[in-house]
C-alpha positions in Angstrom: 42.8 38.0 118.0 45.0 40.4 120.0 41.9 41.8 121.7 41.0 38.3 122.9 44.2 37.0 124.3 47.4 38.2 126.0 50.5 36.1 126.0 54.1 36.7 127.0 56.9 34.5 125.6 60.3 34.5 127.2 63.5 32.8 125.8 66.0 31.5 128.4 68.9 29.5 127.1 67.4 26.6 125.0 63.9 26.9 126.6 61.0 29.1 125.9 58.7 30.1 128.8 55.0 30.8 128.2 53.9 33.2 130.9 51.1 34.0 131.3 48.1 33.4 128.9 45.0 35.4 129.5 41.8 34.9 127.5 38.9 37.3 127.9 36.3 35.3 130.0 33.5 35.3 127.3 36.0 33.6 124.9 37.3 31.0 127.3 36.4 27.3 126.7 36.5 27.7 122.9 39.9 26.2 122.2 41.6 29.5 121.6 44.5 28.9 124.1 45.3 25.4 122.9 45.3 26.7 119.3 47.6 29.6 120.2 50.0 27.2 122.0 49.9 24.9 119.0 50.8 27.8 116.8 53.7 28.7 119.1 55.0 25.1 118.8 54.8 25.5 115.0 56.4 28.9 114.8 59.2 28.0 117.1 59.6 24.4 116.0 63.4 24.5 116.8 62.7 25.0 120.5 64.2 22.2 122.6 62.2 22.8 125.7 59.0 24.6 126.6 58.2 25.6 130.2 55.6 27.5 132.2 54.4 28.1 135.7 50.7 28.1 136.7 48.5 28.1 139.8 47.9 24.5 141.0 44.4 25.4 142.2 43.4 26.5 138.6 42.4 23.0 137.5 41.2 24.2 134.0 44.6 25.7 133.3 46.4 22.5 134.4 44.1 20.5 132.2 44.9 22.8 129.2 48.6 22.5 129.6 48.5 18.7 130.0 46.3 18.4 126.9 48.9 20.4 125.0 51.6 17.9 126.0 53.1 19.6 129.1 54.2 17.4 132.0 54.1 18.7 135.6 57.4 18.7 137.4 58.0 18.4 141.1 58.7 22.1 141.5 56.2 23.8 143.8 56.1 27.1 145.6 53.4 27.7 148.2 52.5 31.4 147.9 49.8 31.3 150.5 47.1 28.8 151.7 45.1 29.4 148.5 47.8 29.5 145.9 50.6 27.2 145.0 52.7 27.7 141.9 53.6 24.6 139.9 55.9 24.1 136.9 55.3 22.3 133.6 57.7 21.2 130.9 57.4 20.0 127.4 60.5 18.6 125.7 60.6 18.7 121.9 63.6 16.2 121.8 61.4 13.4 123.1 58.7 14.1 120.5 61.3 14.0 117.7 62.6 10.7 118.8 59.1 9.1 119.1 57.8 10.4 115.7 
């Protein structure tokens, strides 16, 4: 699997940041990224909060993260006319209270 995907996981205080996820193009749209994210949630089940930044214009990435339970925050940085960075968060506390 390591030849198919590249992922960086950073821990800051009580949050884990996923940044970035790269899937080799011929393996995209096969559910690999969502499975890896799900495995991260299982492996680091004690994590209080998950965060990530992505490019707003990359609609497929935004869809993936929302499908995995991330919620977009109001945080935005306009890098240039073609790229805006946005932030997503997923709180494990809310999940534990609703389950």
